[in-house]
C-alpha positions, 0 to 999 in steps of 0.5 A: 500500500502506498500512502499519499497522506495522513488524516490526523485528529487529536482532541484538546485536554479534558474534552473527550474522556474515557467513558464519554457519553458520545462514545470513546475509543480505547488505545489499541482496541478497535471500535467505539466503546459505549458510555461509562459514567463511572469511568468518565467520572474517574477520568475527570477526577484524575485531570490535573488541569481544567479542560481546554476549549480553544477560542477563535484566537487560539484556533487561529494560532493552531492553524497558523502554527501547523501551516508554518510547520509544514512549510518549514518541514517541506510537508504538503498541507492539504487541509487544517481545521482547528475546532474548539475541542479538536484539530483535523490535519490532512498532510503528506509528510516524509515521517511516521504519522505519530511523529508528525502528530507529535510535532504538530502538538508540541509546536501548537502547545508552545505557541499557545503557551507563548500567546498566554504569556507563559514564555519565561522559565518560571512562567512555563513551570507555572503555566498550563502544561496540557493543551491536548490529550495524549495520542490521537487518530492517524488514518493512512490515506492511500487513494486519490479519492480518499484524499479528496474526500478527507480534504473536503471533510476537514475543510467543509464538513466541520 
């Protein structure tokens, strides 16, 4: 199978917990799991910071950061859409999709922290540490039709 691009999706911190009423996904297990209020409550109690709902300004920072990072890395960005509680990216890159997603999340976290004034050494330690959840979804796109549909979905279906 030849991979043309990746459709990468990740959520903001605390906005889609294990046990969520909308269904949820367990790492390395297929399918969507049913709601589990007790599991969701336990996950919420373990949160070390408040949930992140991105503002319009923060969404713009995320999208700009991803565009800039793709330009710097020489990756082809097909589509990006930062929503209030998740981010979609369709990208062709010369790296493993986990590494691509981790780079996006790291740079977006840094730029969001910078915008919040968390730039000094002390401020970084005292500021938000969690902008996004761990992991995310990485779909391999292997046909032109799939690439077109994923791009349209990210740009128009959100």
